Backbone as numpy.savetxt, mean C-alpha at the origin, in Angstrom:
# Nx Ny Nz CAx CAy CAz Cx Cy Cz
-1.53 -3.93 17.61 -1.05 -5.14 16.96 -0.33 -4.75 15.67
0.85 -5.26 15.48 1.65 -4.96 14.30 1.14 -5.74 13.10
1.00 -5.06 11.98 0.55 -5.67 10.73 1.61 -5.44 9.65
1.68 -6.38 8.73 2.57 -6.25 7.58 1.76 -6.54 6.33
1.72 -5.59 5.41 0.96 -5.77 4.19 1.84 -5.46 2.98
1.47 -6.07 1.87 2.15 -5.76 0.61 1.42 -4.59 -0.02
2.16 -3.55 -0.34 1.59 -2.37 -0.98 2.11 -2.31 -2.41
1.18 -2.24 -3.34 1.52 -2.16 -4.76 1.46 -0.69 -5.17
2.54 -0.20 -5.74 2.63 1.21 -6.12 2.59 1.33 -7.64
1.69 2.20 -8.13 1.63 2.50 -9.56 1.75 4.01 -9.72
2.58 4.42 -10.66 2.74 5.84 -10.95 1.74 6.21 -12.05
0.89 7.19 -11.74 -0.13 7.65 -12.68 0.10 9.12 -13.00
-0.60 9.61 -14.02 -0.48 11.02 -14.41 -1.87 11.66 -14.42
-1.90 12.93 -14.01 -3.13 13.70 -14.10 -3.29 14.22 -15.53
-4.41 14.87 -15.81 -4.61 15.45 -17.14 -3.60 16.55 -17.42
-3.08 17.16 -16.36 -2.07 18.21 -16.52 -0.66 17.66 -16.71
-0.50 16.35 -16.60 0.81 15.74 -16.76 1.59 15.54 -15.48
1.01 15.90 -14.33 1.70 15.71 -13.05 1.63 14.23 -12.65
2.75 13.71 -12.18 2.80 12.32 -11.75 2.50 12.20 -10.26
1.83 11.10 -9.90 1.57 10.79 -8.50 1.52 9.28 -8.35
1.69 8.82 -7.12 1.66 7.39 -6.84 0.29 6.99 -6.32
-0.22 5.87 -6.83 -1.46 5.28 -6.33 -1.08 3.96 -5.66
-1.68 3.70 -4.50 -1.33 2.54 -3.69 -2.52 1.61 -3.54
-2.29 0.31 -3.67 -3.33 -0.69 -3.44 -2.76 -1.85 -2.65
-3.67 -2.60 -2.02 -3.31 -3.82 -1.32 -4.51 -4.76 -1.35
-4.32 -5.99 -0.93 -5.39 -6.98 -0.88 -5.39 -7.62 0.50
-6.59 -7.90 1.03 -6.66 -8.56 2.33 -6.60 -10.07 2.16
-6.76 -10.81 3.25 -6.62 -12.27 3.19 -7.75 -12.93 2.41
-8.85 -12.21 2.18 -9.96 -12.73 1.38 -9.92 -12.22 -0.06
-8.79 -11.65 -0.44 -8.53 -11.11 -1.78 -9.42 -9.93 -2.13
-9.84 -9.16 -1.12 -10.59 -7.93 -1.33 -9.60 -6.79 -1.53
-9.85 -5.98 -2.55 -8.94 -4.89 -2.91 -9.23 -3.65 -2.05
-8.15 -3.01 -1.60 -8.22 -1.77 -0.83 -7.29 -0.75 -1.47
-7.77 0.48 -1.61 -6.84 1.57 -1.92 -6.12 1.88 -0.62
-4.87 2.24 -0.70 -4.11 2.62 0.49 -3.77 4.10 0.36
-4.08 4.83 1.43 -3.73 6.25 1.48 -2.98 6.52 2.77
-2.08 7.48 2.70 -1.27 7.85 3.85 -1.65 9.26 4.28
-1.76 9.48 5.58 -2.07 10.81 6.07 -0.84 11.71 5.91
-1.03 13.00 6.13 0.09 13.95 6.01 1.17 13.69 7.04
0.84 12.97 8.11 1.84 12.66 9.14 2.92 11.72 8.61
2.62 10.95 7.57 3.61 10.04 6.99 4.50 10.85 6.06
5.76 10.95 6.44 6.72 11.76 5.67 7.44 10.96 4.59
7.36 9.63 4.67 8.11 8.80 3.74 7.23 7.72 3.10
6.21 8.10 2.31 5.41 7.06 1.66 6.27 6.29 0.66
5.98 5.02 0.44 6.81 4.21 -0.45 6.78 4.71 -1.89
7.90 4.54 -2.57 8.03 4.94 -3.97 7.90 3.76 -4.92
8.04 2.55 -4.38 7.91 1.33 -5.20 7.21 0.27 -4.36
6.73 -0.77 -5.02 6.02 -1.84 -4.31 6.89 -2.43 -3.22
6.29 -2.67 -2.05 7.06 -3.10 -0.90 6.14 -3.71 0.15
6.74 -4.12 1.26 6.00 -4.57 2.43 6.04 -3.42 3.44
4.87 -3.03 3.93 4.77 -1.93 4.89 4.36 -2.51 6.24
5.12 -2.16 7.28 4.85 -2.60 8.64 4.30 -1.40 9.42
3.16 -1.61 10.09 2.54 -0.55 10.87 1.74 -1.15 12.01
1.43 -0.33 12.99 0.61 -0.77 14.12 -0.86 -0.50 13.77
-1.73 -1.46 14.05 -3.13 -1.32 13.64 -3.85 -0.16 14.32
-3.33 0.33 15.45 -3.95 1.50 16.09 -3.69 2.77 15.28
-2.73 2.72 14.36 -2.41 3.87 13.52 -2.99 3.70 12.11
-4.08 2.94 11.99 -4.71 2.72 10.69 -6.22 2.65 10.87
-6.93 2.97 9.81 -8.39 2.85 9.81 -8.85 2.54 8.39
-10.10 2.05 8.29 -10.67 1.70 7.00 -11.92 2.55 6.79
-12.03 3.12 5.61 -13.23 3.87 5.24 -13.71 3.34 3.89
-14.84 3.86 3.46 -15.39 3.44 2.18 -15.71 4.68 1.36
-15.33 4.64 0.08 -15.69 5.73 -0.81 -16.52 5.17 -1.96
-16.74 5.95 -2.97 -17.61 5.53 -4.08 -17.02 4.37 -4.88
-15.72 4.14 -4.77 -15.06 3.10 -5.57 -14.67 1.87 -4.78
-14.86 1.87 -3.49 -14.49 0.71 -2.68 -13.93 1.12 -1.33
-13.13 0.23 -0.76 -12.59 0.45 0.57 -11.23 1.15 0.51
-10.97 1.95 1.53 -9.71 2.70 1.62 -9.07 2.41 2.97
-7.81 1.97 2.96 -7.03 1.77 4.17 -6.19 3.01 4.39
-6.45 3.72 5.48 -5.69 4.92 5.83 -4.62 4.55 6.85
-3.37 4.90 6.57 -2.26 4.63 7.48 -1.66 5.97 7.90
-1.54 6.17 9.20 -1.01 7.44 9.69 0.41 7.36 10.23
0.94 6.14 10.38 2.32 5.99 10.84 2.88 4.67 10.32
4.02 4.75 9.63 4.71 3.57 9.13 5.87 3.25 10.06
5.93 2.01 10.54 7.04 1.60 11.39 8.26 1.19 10.58
8.01 0.51 9.45 9.13 0.01 8.65 8.65 -0.26 7.23
9.55 -0.03 6.28 9.30 -0.40 4.88 10.33 -1.44 4.50
9.85 -2.60 4.09 10.74 -3.69 3.69 10.61 -3.92 2.19
11.68 -4.30 1.53 11.58 -4.57 0.09 10.72 -5.81 -0.16
9.99 -5.77 -1.25 9.18 -6.91 -1.66 10.00 -7.72 -2.65
10.21 -8.98 -2.33 11.02 -9.82 -3.21 10.12 -10.48 -4.24
10.35 -10.09 -5.48 9.56 -10.59 -6.59 10.18 -11.89 -7.09
9.33 -12.89 -7.35 9.80 -14.17 -7.87 9.66 -14.14 -9.38
10.77 -14.37 -10.08 10.76 -14.27 -11.55 10.53 -15.59 -12.24
10.90 -16.69 -11.61 10.81 -17.98 -12.27 9.74 -18.85 -11.63
9.01 -19.56 -12.46 7.98 -20.47 -11.96 8.62 -21.56 -11.11
9.82 -21.97 -11.45 10.51 -23.02 -10.70 10.78 -22.58 -9.27
10.93 -21.27 -9.04 11.20 -20.77 -7.70 9.93 -20.73 -6.84
8.77 -20.76 -7.49 7.50 -20.69 -6.77 7.10 -22.06 -6.24
7.28 -23.09 -7.06 6.80 -24.43 -6.69 7.92 -25.37 -6.34
């Protein structure tokens, strides 16, 4: 089954100064998940976007800080359209 989720990308730094991207998403019940991509994914997103994938290529695990959504194959990355004005929302 094909799923589409919004992935939020934040660029963080290690103590050594190396930059890396951290990914998060929320489910329909507003539960937060870290998103991680396996080594098979050659093109992880660089900015917040909508990620389309097949649910057979994903799994959920739990670590000390919460739930982790593992994605092993991305079908499509779509831009996330951000709404800037309150008038555009309502």
